[in-house]
mmCIF file as gemmi writes it, N, C-alpha and C atoms, coordinates in Angstrom:
data_model
loop_
_atom_site.group_PDB
_atom_site.id
_atom_site.type_symbol
_atom_site.label_atom_id
_atom_site.label_alt_id
_atom_site.label_comp_id
_atom_site.label_asym_id
_atom_site.label_entity_id
_atom_site.label_seq_id
_atom_site.pdbx_PDB_ins_code
_atom_site.Cartn_x
_atom_site.Cartn_y
_atom_site.Cartn_z
_atom_site.occupancy
_atom_site.B_iso_or_equiv
_atom_site.pdbx_formal_charge
_atom_site.auth_seq_id
_atom_site.auth_asym_id
_atom_site.pdbx_PDB_model_num
ATOM 1 N N . MET Axp A 1 ? 25.743 -19.297 -6.41 1 0 ? 1 A 1
ATOM 2 C CA . MET Axp A 1 ? 24.69 -20.515 -6.175 1 0 ? 1 A 1
ATOM 3 C C . MET Axp A 1 ? 25 -20.896 -4.391 1 0 ? 1 A 1
ATOM 4 N N . ALA Axp A 2 ? 23.436 -21.193 -3.99 1 0 ? 2 A 1
ATOM 5 C CA . ALA Axp A 2 ? 23.918 -21.513 -2.865 1 0 ? 2 A 1
ATOM 6 C C . ALA Axp A 2 ? 24.372 -23.009 -2.782 1 0 ? 2 A 1
ATOM 7 N N . ASN Axp A 3 ? 25.179 -23.104 -1.725 1 0 ? 3 A 1
ATOM 8 C CA . ASN Axp A 3 ? 25.839 -24.575 -1.288 1 0 ? 3 A 1
ATOM 9 C C . ASN Axp A 3 ? 25.042 -25.046 -0.098 1 0 ? 3 A 1
ATOM 10 N N . THR Axp A 4 ? 25.181 -24.51 0.709 1 0 ? 4 A 1
ATOM 11 C CA . THR Axp A 4 ? 24.212 -25.001 1.86 1 0 ? 4 A 1
ATOM 12 C C . THR Axp A 4 ? 22.691 -25.162 2.207 1 0 ? 4 A 1
ATOM 13 N N . PRO Axp A 5 ? 22.595 -26.233 3.201 1 0 ? 5 A 1
ATOM 14 C CA . PRO Axp A 5 ? 21.221 -26.622 3.037 1 0 ? 5 A 1
ATOM 15 C C . PRO Axp A 5 ? 20.217 -25.253 3.391 1 0 ? 5 A 1
ATOM 16 N N . GLN Axp A 6 ? 20.511 -24.121 4.484 1 0 ? 6 A 1
ATOM 17 C CA . GLN Axp A 6 ? 19.865 -23.596 5.064 1 0 ? 6 A 1
ATOM 18 C C . GLN Axp A 6 ? 19.559 -22.219 3.835 1 0 ? 6 A 1
ATOM 19 N N . ALA Axp A 7 ? 21.193 -22.415 3.138 1 0 ? 7 A 1
ATOM 20 C CA . ALA Axp A 7 ? 21.009 -20.75 1.476 1 0 ? 7 A 1
ATOM 21 C C . ALA Axp A 7 ? 19.677 -21.762 0.647 1 0 ? 7 A 1
ATOM 22 N N . LYS Axp A 8 ? 19.561 -22.349 0.498 1 0 ? 8 A 1
ATOM 23 C CA . LYS Axp A 8 ? 18.257 -23.528 -0.427 1 0 ? 8 A 1
ATOM 24 C C . LYS Axp A 8 ? 17.281 -23.462 0.154 1 0 ? 8 A 1
ATOM 25 N N . LYS Axp A 9 ? 17.47 -23.665 1.43 1 0 ? 9 A 1
ATOM 26 C CA . LYS Axp A 9 ? 15.727 -22.85 2.162 1 0 ? 9 A 1
ATOM 27 C C . LYS Axp A 9 ? 15.329 -21.743 2.251 1 0 ? 9 A 1
ATOM 28 N N . ARG Axp A 10 ? 16.117 -20.643 2.201 1 0 ? 10 A 1
ATOM 29 C CA . ARG Axp A 10 ? 16.106 -19.197 2.181 1 0 ? 10 A 1
ATOM 30 C C . ARG Axp A 10 ? 15.825 -18.871 1.233 1 0 ? 10 A 1
ATOM 31 N N . ILE Axp A 11 ? 16.018 -19.216 -0.544 1 0 ? 11 A 1
ATOM 32 C CA . ILE Axp A 11 ? 16.008 -19.153 -1.63 1 0 ? 11 A 1
ATOM 33 C C . ILE Axp A 11 ? 14.237 -19.777 -2.181 1 0 ? 11 A 1
ATOM 34 N N . ARG Axp A 12 ? 13.636 -21.017 -1.354 1 0 ? 12 A 1
ATOM 35 C CA . ARG Axp A 12 ? 12.992 -21.105 -1.328 1 0 ? 12 A 1
ATOM 36 C C . ARG Axp A 12 ? 11.618 -20.178 -0.425 1 0 ? 12 A 1
ATOM 37 N N . ARG Axp A 13 ? 12.119 -20.127 0.271 1 0 ? 13 A 1
ATOM 38 C CA . ARG Axp A 13 ? 11.367 -19.054 1.566 1 0 ? 13 A 1
ATOM 39 C C . ARG Axp A 13 ? 11.037 -17.929 0.617 1 0 ? 13 A 1
ATOM 40 N N . ASN Axp A 14 ? 12.269 -17.079 0.047 1 0 ? 14 A 1
ATOM 41 C CA . ASN Axp A 14 ? 12.066 -15.976 -0.578 1 0 ? 14 A 1
ATOM 42 C C . ASN Axp A 14 ? 11.384 -15.641 -1.735 1 0 ? 14 A 1
ATOM 43 N N . ASP Axp A 15 ? 11.412 -16.603 -2.187 1 0 ? 15 A 1
ATOM 44 C CA . ASP Axp A 15 ? 10.929 -17.124 -3.633 1 0 ? 15 A 1
ATOM 45 C C . ASP Axp A 15 ? 9.015 -16.289 -3.229 1 0 ? 15 A 1
ATOM 46 N N . ARG Axp A 16 ? 8.829 -17.393 -2.48 1 0 ? 16 A 1
ATOM 47 C CA . ARG Axp A 16 ? 7.527 -17.027 -1.287 1 0 ? 16 A 1
ATOM 48 C C . ARG Axp A 16 ? 7.2 -16.308 -0.772 1 0 ? 16 A 1
ATOM 49 N N . ARG Axp A 17 ? 7.458 -15.495 -0.456 1 0 ? 17 A 1
ATOM 50 C CA . ARG Axp A 17 ? 7.281 -14.258 -0.05 1 0 ? 17 A 1
ATOM 51 C C . ARG Axp A 17 ? 7.353 -13.527 -0.807 1 0 ? 17 A 1
ATOM 52 N N . ALA Axp A 18 ? 7.885 -13.365 -2.239 1 0 ? 18 A 1
ATOM 53 C CA . ALA Axp A 18 ? 7.978 -12.207 -2.891 1 0 ? 18 A 1
ATOM 54 C C . ALA Axp A 18 ? 6.649 -12.376 -3.41 1 0 ? 18 A 1
ATOM 55 N N . VAL Axp A 19 ? 6.358 -13.342 -4.032 1 0 ? 19 A 1
ATOM 56 C CA . VAL Axp A 19 ? 4.547 -13.79 -4.014 1 0 ? 19 A 1
ATOM 57 C C . VAL Axp A 19 ? 3.76 -13.095 -3.527 1 0 ? 19 A 1
ATOM 58 N N . VAL Axp A 20 ? 3.8 -13.117 -2.424 1 0 ? 20 A 1
ATOM 59 C CA . VAL Axp A 20 ? 3.04 -12.765 -1.368 1 0 ? 20 A 1
ATOM 60 C C . VAL Axp A 20 ? 2.907 -11.135 -1.067 1 0 ? 20 A 1
ATOM 61 N N . ASN Axp A 21 ? 4.449 -10.563 -0.67 1 0 ? 21 A 1
ATOM 62 C CA . ASN Axp A 21 ? 4.536 -9.325 -1.136 1 0 ? 21 A 1
ATOM 63 C C . ASN Axp A 21 ? 4.022 -8.16 -2.226 1 0 ? 21 A 1
ATOM 64 N N . THR Axp A 22 ? 4.105 -8.854 -3.419 1 0 ? 22 A 1
ATOM 65 C CA . THR Axp A 22 ? 3.843 -8.837 -4.723 1 0 ? 22 A 1
ATOM 66 C C . THR Axp A 22 ? 2.608 -8.16 -4.79 1 0 ? 22 A 1
ATOM 67 N N . ASN Axp A 23 ? 1.502 -9.288 -4.26 1 0 ? 23 A 1
ATOM 68 C CA . ASN Axp A 23 ? 0.07 -9.04 -4.148 1 0 ? 23 A 1
ATOM 69 C C . ASN Axp A 23 ? -0.043 -7.918 -3.445 1 0 ? 23 A 1
ATOM 70 N N . ARG Axp A 24 ? 0.501 -7.578 -1.917 1 0 ? 24 A 1
ATOM 71 C CA . ARG Axp A 24 ? 0.06 -6.314 -1.026 1 0 ? 24 A 1
ATOM 72 C C . ARG Axp A 24 ? 0.355 -5.112 -1.865 1 0 ? 24 A 1
ATOM 73 N N . VAL Axp A 25 ? 1.55 -5.29 -1.971 1 0 ? 25 A 1
ATOM 74 C CA . VAL Axp A 25 ? 1.503 -4.113 -2.65 1 0 ? 25 A 1
ATOM 75 C C . VAL Axp A 25 ? 0.623 -3.544 -3.956 1 0 ? 25 A 1
ATOM 76 N N . SER Axp A 26 ? 0.537 -4.423 -4.515 1 0 ? 26 A 1
ATOM 77 C CA . SER Axp A 26 ? -0.549 -4.157 -5.651 1 0 ? 26 A 1
ATOM 78 C C . SER Axp A 26 ? -1.759 -4.25 -5.031 1 0 ? 26 A 1
ATOM 79 N N . ARG Axp A 27 ? -2.198 -4.589 -4.375 1 0 ? 27 A 1
ATOM 80 C CA . ARG Axp A 27 ? -3.449 -4.446 -3.547 1 0 ? 27 A 1
ATOM 81 C C . ARG Axp A 27 ? -3.932 -3.239 -3.002 1 0 ? 27 A 1
ATOM 82 N N . ILE Axp A 28 ? -2.615 -2.511 -2.574 1 0 ? 28 A 1
ATOM 83 C CA . ILE Axp A 28 ? -2.758 -0.74 -1.336 1 0 ? 28 A 1
ATOM 84 C C . ILE Axp A 28 ? -2.492 -0.114 -2.764 1 0 ? 28 A 1
ATOM 85 N N . ARG Axp A 29 ? -1.789 -0.156 -3.919 1 0 ? 29 A 1
ATOM 86 C CA . ARG Axp A 29 ? -1.596 0.546 -4.752 1 0 ? 29 A 1
ATOM 87 C C . ARG Axp A 29 ? -2.89 1.02 -5.654 1 0 ? 29 A 1
ATOM 88 N N . SER Axp A 30 ? -3.757 -0.174 -5.867 1 0 ? 30 A 1
ATOM 89 C CA . SER Axp A 30 ? -5.172 -0.385 -5.775 1 0 ? 30 A 1
ATOM 90 C C . SER Axp A 30 ? -6.336 0.964 -5.049 1 0 ? 30 A 1
ATOM 91 N N . PHE Axp A 31 ? -5.859 0.334 -3.372 1 0 ? 31 A 1
ATOM 92 C CA . PHE Axp A 31 ? -6.487 1.521 -2.648 1 0 ? 31 A 1
ATOM 93 C C . PHE Axp A 31 ? -6.093 2.844 -3.267 1 0 ? 31 A 1
ATOM 94 N N . ILE Axp A 32 ? -5.222 3.293 -3.432 1 0 ? 32 A 1
ATOM 95 C CA . ILE Axp A 32 ? -4.721 4.356 -3.291 1 0 ? 32 A 1
ATOM 96 C C . ILE Axp A 32 ? -4.903 5.047 -4.638 1 0 ? 32 A 1
ATOM 97 N N . LYS Axp A 33 ? -5.172 4.446 -5.694 1 0 ? 33 A 1
ATOM 98 C CA . LYS Axp A 33 ? -5.243 4.898 -6.977 1 0 ? 33 A 1
ATOM 99 C C . LYS Axp A 33 ? -6.865 5.101 -7.233 1 0 ? 33 A 1
ATOM 100 N N . LYS Axp A 34 ? -7.812 4.556 -5.806 1 0 ? 34 A 1
ATOM 101 C CA . LYS Axp A 34 ? -9.27 4.592 -5.859 1 0 ? 34 A 1
ATOM 102 C C . LYS Axp A 34 ? -9.17 6.506 -5.451 1 0 ? 34 A 1
ATOM 103 N N . VAL Axp A 35 ? -8.934 6.357 -4.396 1 0 ? 35 A 1
ATOM 104 C CA . VAL Axp A 35 ? -8.654 7.956 -3.651 1 0 ? 35 A 1
ATOM 105 C C . VAL Axp A 35 ? -7.909 8.754 -5.209 1 0 ? 35 A 1
ATOM 106 N N . GLU Axp A 36 ? -7.195 8.264 -5.617 1 0 ? 36 A 1
ATOM 107 C CA . GLU Axp A 36 ? -6.538 9.526 -6.713 1 0 ? 36 A 1
ATOM 108 C C . GLU Axp A 36 ? -7.765 9.537 -7.913 1 0 ? 36 A 1
ATOM 109 N N . THR Axp A 37 ? -8.2 8.527 -7.963 1 0 ? 37 A 1
ATOM 110 C CA . THR Axp A 37 ? -9.556 8.727 -9.049 1 0 ? 37 A 1
ATOM 111 C C . THR Axp A 37 ? -10.571 9.639 -8.682 1 0 ? 37 A 1
ATOM 112 N N . ALA Axp A 38 ? -10.935 9.274 -7.459 1 0 ? 38 A 1
ATOM 113 C CA . ALA Axp A 38 ? -12.249 9.771 -6.911 1 0 ? 38 A 1
ATOM 114 C C . ALA Axp A 38 ? -11.948 11.561 -6.732 1 0 ? 38 A 1
ATOM 115 N N . VAL Axp A 39 ? -10.947 12.026 -6.975 1 0 ? 39 A 1
ATOM 116 C CA . VAL Axp A 39 ? -10.094 13.023 -6.173 1 0 ? 39 A 1
ATOM 117 C C . VAL Axp A 39 ? -10.343 13.729 -7.673 1 0 ? 39 A 1
ATOM 118 N N . GLU Axp A 40 ? -9.847 13.33 -8.938 1 0 ? 40 A 1
ATOM 119 C CA . GLU Axp A 40 ? -9.769 14.141 -9.913 1 0 ? 40 A 1
ATOM 120 C C . GLU Axp A 40 ? -11.21 14.466 -10.306 1 0 ? 40 A 1
ATOM 121 N N . ALA Axp A 41 ? -12.103 13.648 -10.317 1 0 ? 41 A 1
ATOM 122 C CA . ALA Axp A 41 ? -13.584 13.334 -10.388 1 0 ? 41 A 1
ATOM 123 C C . ALA Axp A 41 ? -14.032 14.689 -9.678 1 0 ? 41 A 1
ATOM 124 N N . GLY Axp A 42 ? -13.365 14.818 -9.282 1 0 ? 42 A 1
ATOM 125 C CA . GLY Axp A 42 ? -14.266 16.022 -7.588 1 0 ? 42 A 1
ATOM 126 C C . GLY Axp A 42 ? -15.3 15.309 -6.938 1 0 ? 42 A 1
ATOM 127 N N . ASP Axp A 43 ? -15.162 13.724 -6.883 1 0 ? 43 A 1
ATOM 128 C CA . ASP Axp A 43 ? -16.681 13.399 -5.545 1 0 ? 43 A 1
ATOM 129 C C . ASP Axp A 43 ? -16.088 13.317 -4.508 1 0 ? 43 A 1
ATOM 130 N N . LYS Axp A 44 ? -16.347 14.325 -4.047 1 0 ? 44 A 1
ATOM 131 C CA . LYS Axp A 44 ? -15.976 14.098 -2.559 1 0 ? 44 A 1
ATOM 132 C C . LYS Axp A 44 ? -16.094 12.888 -1.774 1 0 ? 44 A 1
ATOM 133 N N . LYS Axp A 45 ? -17.393 12.781 -1.424 1 0 ? 45 A 1
ATOM 134 C CA . LYS Axp A 45 ? -18.517 11.859 -0.974 1 0 ? 45 A 1
ATOM 135 C C . LYS Axp A 45 ? -17.153 10.14 -1.444 1 0 ? 45 A 1
ATOM 136 N N . GLU Axp A 46 ? -17.153 10.027 -2.11 1 0 ? 46 A 1
ATOM 137 C CA . GLU Axp A 46 ? -16.385 8.643 -2.722 1 0 ? 46 A 1
ATOM 138 C C . GLU Axp A 46 ? -14.886 8.596 -2.32 1 0 ? 46 A 1
ATOM 139 N N . ALA Axp A 47 ? -14.412 9.869 -2.789 1 0 ? 47 A 1
ATOM 140 C CA . ALA Axp A 47 ? -13.121 10.16 -2.328 1 0 ? 47 A 1
ATOM 141 C C . ALA Axp A 47 ? -12.893 9.984 -0.908 1 0 ? 47 A 1
ATOM 142 N N . THR Axp A 48 ? -13.35 10.493 0.042 1 0 ? 48 A 1
ATOM 143 C CA . THR Axp A 48 ? -13.887 10.23 1.455 1 0 ? 48 A 1
ATOM 144 C C . THR Axp A 48 ? -13.972 9.247 1.697 1 0 ? 48 A 1
ATOM 145 N N . ASP Axp A 49 ? -14.876 8.223 1.234 1 0 ? 49 A 1
ATOM 146 C CA . ASP Axp A 49 ? -14.831 6.462 1.462 1 0 ? 49 A 1
ATOM 147 C C . ASP Axp A 49 ? -13.882 5.974 1.199 1 0 ? 49 A 1
ATOM 148 N N . ALA Axp A 50 ? -13.061 6.369 -0.057 1 0 ? 50 A 1
ATOM 149 C CA . ALA Axp A 50 ? -11.916 5.707 -0.338 1 0 ? 50 A 1
ATOM 150 C C . ALA Axp A 50 ? -10.749 5.698 0.39 1 0 ? 50 A 1
ATOM 151 N N . LEU Axp A 51 ? -10.455 6.687 0.974 1 0 ? 51 A 1
ATOM 152 C CA . LEU Axp A 51 ? -9.482 7.426 1.661 1 0 ? 51 A 1
ATOM 153 C C . LEU Axp A 51 ? -9.644 6.885 3.072 1 0 ? 51 A 1
ATOM 154 N N . GLN Axp A 52 ? -10.839 6.288 3.802 1 0 ? 52 A 1
ATOM 155 C CA . GLN Axp A 52 ? -11.493 5.941 5.31 1 0 ? 52 A 1
ATOM 156 C C . GLN Axp A 52 ? -10.994 4.094 4.89 1 0 ? 52 A 1
ATOM 157 N N . ALA Axp A 53 ? -10.906 3.595 3.141 1 0 ? 53 A 1
ATOM 158 C CA . ALA Axp A 53 ? -10.952 2.044 3.674 1 0 ? 53 A 1
ATOM 159 C C . ALA Axp A 53 ? -8.86 1.765 2.702 1 0 ? 53 A 1
ATOM 160 N N . MET Axp A 54 ? -8.422 3.284 2.414 1 0 ? 54 A 1
ATOM 161 C CA . MET Axp A 54 ? -7.198 3.461 2.054 1 0 ? 54 A 1
ATOM 162 C C . MET Axp A 54 ? -6.464 3.53 3.764 1 0 ? 54 A 1
ATOM 163 N N . GLN Axp A 55 ? -7.088 3.979 4.28 1 0 ? 55 A 1
ATOM 164 C CA . GLN Axp A 55 ? -5.588 3.761 5.72 1 0 ? 55 A 1
ATOM 165 C C . GLN Axp A 55 ? -5.025 3.071 6.751 1 0 ? 55 A 1
ATOM 166 N N . PRO Axp A 56 ? -6.013 1.817 6.567 1 0 ? 56 A 1
ATOM 167 C CA . PRO Axp A 56 ? -5.773 0.327 7.288 1 0 ? 56 A 1
ATOM 168 C C . PRO Axp A 56 ? -4.654 -0.075 6.293 1 0 ? 56 A 1
ATOM 169 N N . GLU Axp A 57 ? -5.488 -0.047 5.003 1 0 ? 57 A 1
ATOM 170 C CA . GLU Axp A 57 ? -4.738 -0.761 4.415 1 0 ? 57 A 1
ATOM 171 C C . GLU Axp A 57 ? -3.163 -0.533 4.373 1 0 ? 57 A 1
ATOM 172 N N . LEU Axp A 58 ? -2.957 0.933 4.372 1 0 ? 58 A 1
ATOM 173 C CA . LEU Axp A 58 ? -1.588 1.614 4.512 1 0 ? 58 A 1
ATOM 174 C C . LEU Axp A 58 ? -0.886 1.026 5.277 1 0 ? 58 A 1
ATOM 175 N N . ALA Axp A 59 ? -1.364 0.775 6.715 1 0 ? 59 A 1
ATOM 176 C CA . ALA Axp A 59 ? -0.931 0.597 7.824 1 0 ? 59 A 1
ATOM 177 C C . ALA Axp A 59 ? -0.251 -0.559 8.001 1 0 ? 59 A 1
ATOM 178 N N . ARG Axp A 60 ? -1.25 -1.665 7.404 1 0 ? 60 A 1
ATOM 179 C CA . ARG Axp A 60 ? -1.244 -3.247 7.464 1 0 ? 60 A 1
ATOM 180 C C . ARG Axp A 60 ? 0.203 -3.499 6.804 1 0 ? 60 A 1
ATOM 181 N N . GLY Axp A 61 ? 0.384 -2.485 5.644 1 0 ? 61 A 1
ATOM 182 C CA . GLY Axp A 61 ? 1.731 -2.546 4.602 1 0 ? 61 A 1
ATOM 183 C C . GLY Axp A 61 ? 2.916 -2.098 5.344 1 0 ? 61 A 1
ATOM 184 N N . VAL Axp A 62 ? 2.542 -1.171 6.448 1 0 ? 62 A 1
ATOM 185 C CA . VAL Axp A 62 ? 3.942 -0.816 7.005 1 0 ? 62 A 1
ATOM 186 C C . VAL Axp A 62 ? 3.972 -1.43 7.963 1 0 ? 62 A 1
ATOM 187 N N . SER Axp A 63 ? 3.1 -2.481 8.85 1 0 ? 63 A 1
ATOM 188 C CA . SER Axp A 63 ? 3.367 -3.589 9.725 1 0 ? 63 A 1
ATOM 189 C C . SER Axp A 63 ? 3.861 -4.374 9.68 1 0 ? 63 A 1
ATOM 190 N N . LYS Axp A 64 ? 3.647 -5.018 8.389 1 0 ? 64 A 1
ATOM 191 C CA . LYS Axp A 64 ? 4.134 -6.054 7.179 1 0 ? 64 A 1
ATOM 192 C C . LYS Axp A 64 ? 5.436 -5.741 6.906 1 0 ? 64 A 1
ATOM 193 N N . GLY Axp A 65 ? 6.008 -4.596 6.725 1 0 ? 65 A 1
ATOM 194 C CA . GLY Axp A 65 ? 7.056 -4.332 6.167 1 0 ? 65 A 1
ATOM 195 C C . GLY Axp A 65 ? 7.145 -4.388 5.085 1 0 ? 65 A 1
ATOM 196 N N . ILE Axp A 66 ? 6.326 -3.297 4.395 1 0 ? 66 A 1
ATOM 197 C CA . ILE Axp A 66 ? 6.045 -3.537 2.81 1 0 ? 66 A 1
ATOM 198 C C . ILE Axp A 66 ? 6.73 -1.826 2.334 1 0 ? 66 A 1
ATOM 199 N N . PHE Axp A 67 ? 6.505 -1.164 3.729 1 0 ? 67 A 1
ATOM 200 C CA . PHE Axp A 67 ? 5.713 0.586 3.049 1 0 ? 67 A 1
ATOM 201 C C . PHE Axp A 67 ? 7.159 0.718 4.738 1 0 ? 67 A 1
ATOM 202 N N . HIS Axp A 68 ? 7.861 1.761 4.006 1 0 ? 68 A 1
ATOM 203 C CA . HIS Axp A 68 ? 8.66 2.909 5.246 1 0 ? 68 A 1
ATOM 204 C C . HIS Axp A 68 ? 7.296 3.554 5.597 1 0 ? 68 A 1
ATOM 205 N N . LYS Axp A 69 ? 7.872 3.667 6.895 1 0 ? 69 A 1
ATOM 206 C CA . LYS Axp A 69 ? 6.184 4.191 7.836 1 0 ? 69 A 1
ATOM 207 C C . LYS Axp A 69 ? 6.244 5.692 7.503 1 0 ? 69 A 1
ATOM 208 N N . ASN Axp A 70 ? 7.549 6.484 6.962 1 0 ? 70 A 1
ATOM 209 C CA . ASN Axp A 70 ? 7.776 7.707 6.851 1 0 ? 70 A 1
ATOM 210 C C . ASN Axp A 70 ? 6.92 7.756 5.249 1 0 ? 70 A 1
ATOM 211 N N . THR Axp A 71 ? 7.197 6.897 4.871 1 0 ? 71 A 1
ATOM 212 C CA . THR Axp A 71 ? 6.654 6.997 2.806 1 0 ? 71 A 1
ATOM 213 C C . THR Axp A 71 ? 4.858 6.411 3.121 1 0 ? 71 A 1
ATOM 214 N N . ALA Axp A 72 ? 4.333 5.853 3.77 1 0 ? 72 A 1
ATOM 215 C CA . ALA Axp A 72 ? 3.14 5.614 4.29 1 0 ? 72 A 1
ATOM 216 C C . ALA Axp A 72 ? 2.298 6.66 5.05 1 0 ? 72 A 1
ATOM 217 N N . SER Axp A 73 ? 3.349 7.968 5.874 1 0 ? 73 A 1
ATOM 218 C CA . SER Axp A 73 ? 2.779 8.766 6.369 1 0 ? 73 A 1
ATOM 219 C C . SER Axp A 73 ? 2.249 9.774 5.004 1 0 ? 73 A 1
ATOM 220 N N . ARG Axp A 74 ? 3.423 10.086 4.346 1 0 ? 74 A 1
ATOM 221 C CA . ARG Axp A 74 ? 3.622 10.879 3.638 1 0 ? 74 A 1
ATOM 222 C C . ARG Axp A 74 ? 2.309 10.881 2.407 1 0 ? 74 A 1
ATOM 223 N N . LYS Axp A 75 ? 2.373 9.565 2.034 1 0 ? 75 A 1
ATOM 224 C CA . LYS Axp A 75 ? 1.059 9.201 1.028 1 0 ? 75 A 1
ATOM 225 C C . LYS Axp A 75 ? -0.532 9.59 1.682 1 0 ? 75 A 1
ATOM 226 N N . LEU Axp A 76 ? -0.154 9.241 2.8 1 0 ? 76 A 1
ATOM 227 C CA . LEU Axp A 76 ? -1.606 9.494 3.276 1 0 ? 76 A 1
ATOM 228 C C . LEU Axp A 76 ? -1.547 11.023 4.084 1 0 ? 76 A 1
ATOM 229 N N . SER Axp A 77 ? -1.141 11.846 3.914 1 0 ? 77 A 1
ATOM 230 C CA . SER Axp A 77 ? -0.593 13.372 3.941 1 0 ? 77 A 1
ATOM 231 C C . SER Axp A 77 ? -1.085 13.696 3.077 1 0 ? 77 A 1
ATOM 232 N N . ARG Axp A 78 ? -0.82 13.526 1.767 1 0 ? 78 A 1
ATOM 233 C CA . ARG Axp A 78 ? -1.22 13.987 0.626 1 0 ? 78 A 1
ATOM 234 C C . ARG Axp A 78 ? -2.257 13.728 0.44 1 0 ? 78 A 1
ATOM 235 N N . LEU Axp A 79 ? -2.866 12.777 0.045 1 0 ? 79 A 1
ATOM 236 C CA . LEU Axp A 79 ? -3.885 12.319 -0.481 1 0 ? 79 A 1
ATOM 237 C C . LEU Axp A 79 ? -4.968 13.057 0.65 1 0 ? 79 A 1
ATOM 238 N N . SER Axp A 80 ? -4.928 13.116 1.997 1 0 ? 80 A 1
ATOM 239 C CA . SER Axp A 80 ? -5.796 13.576 2.803 1 0 ? 80 A 1
ATOM 240 C C . SER Axp A 80 ? -6.178 15.254 2.676 1 0 ? 80 A 1
ATOM 241 N N . LYS Axp A 81 ? -4.669 15.817 2.487 1 0 ? 81 A 1
ATOM 242 C CA . LYS Axp A 81 ? -5.114 17.221 1.89 1 0 ? 81 A 1
ATOM 243 C C . LYS Axp A 81 ? -5.906 17.528 0.991 1 0 ? 81 A 1
ATOM 244 N N . ARG Axp A 82 ? -5.626 16.877 -0.417 1 0 ? 82 A 1
ATOM 245 C CA . ARG Axp A 82 ? -6.661 16.778 -1.482 1 0 ? 82 A 1
ATOM 246 C C . ARG Axp A 82 ? -7.389 16.09 -1.287 1 0 ? 82 A 1
ATOM 247 N N . VAL Axp A 83 ? -8.239 15.488 -0.625 1 0 ? 83 A 1
ATOM 248 C CA . VAL Axp A 83 ? -9.55 15.135 -0.087 1 0 ? 83 A 1
ATOM 249 C C . VAL Axp A 83 ? -9.733 16.1 0.104 1 0 ? 83 A 1
ATOM 250 N N . ALA Axp A 84 ? -9.437 16.877 1.437 1 0 ? 84 A 1
ATOM 251 C CA . ALA Axp A 84 ? -9.943 18.234 2.222 1 0 ? 84 A 1
ATOM 252 C C . ALA Axp A 84 ? -10.277 19.341 1.347 1 0 ? 84 A 1
ATOM 253 N N . ALA Axp A 85 ? -9.534 19.538 0.305 1 0 ? 85 A 1
ATOM 254 C CA . ALA Axp A 85 ? -9.881 20.881 -0.79 1 0 ? 85 A 1
ATOM 255 C C . ALA Axp A 85 ? -10.786 20.525 -1.685 1 0 ? 85 A 1
ATOM 256 N N . LEU Axp A 86 ? -11.433 19.666 -1.852 1 0 ? 86 A 1
ATOM 257 C CA . LEU Axp A 86 ? -12.192 19.462 -2.595 1 0 ? 86 A 1
ATOM 258 C C . LEU Axp A 86 ? -13.981 20.449 -2.161 1 0 ? 86 A 1
ATOM 259 N N . LYS Axp A 87 ? -14.634 20.144 -2.953 1 0 ? 87 A 1
ATOM 260 C CA . LYS Axp A 87 ? -15.756 21.397 -2.199 1 0 ? 87 A 1
ATOM 261 C C . LYS Axp A 87 ? -16.724 20.371 -2.478 1 0 ? 87 A 1
């Protein structure tokens, strides 16, 4: 259990930030899911639009410290390859 006032404040702050970060992760996953569903449906235009919308969200997640930059780069690369492979 936290004894010092600073440790108690950190616990309060961490709880507030956890909610914000959880919402951010959920939002980014939703953008990724839109791209994946469009690719599975075979709709190239919708998949391309969804990929364009996902890129800045993913980059924002990296800048906020939610995702590691290599993880975001890998996700973007793999999804881009799948979208490009559509006819």
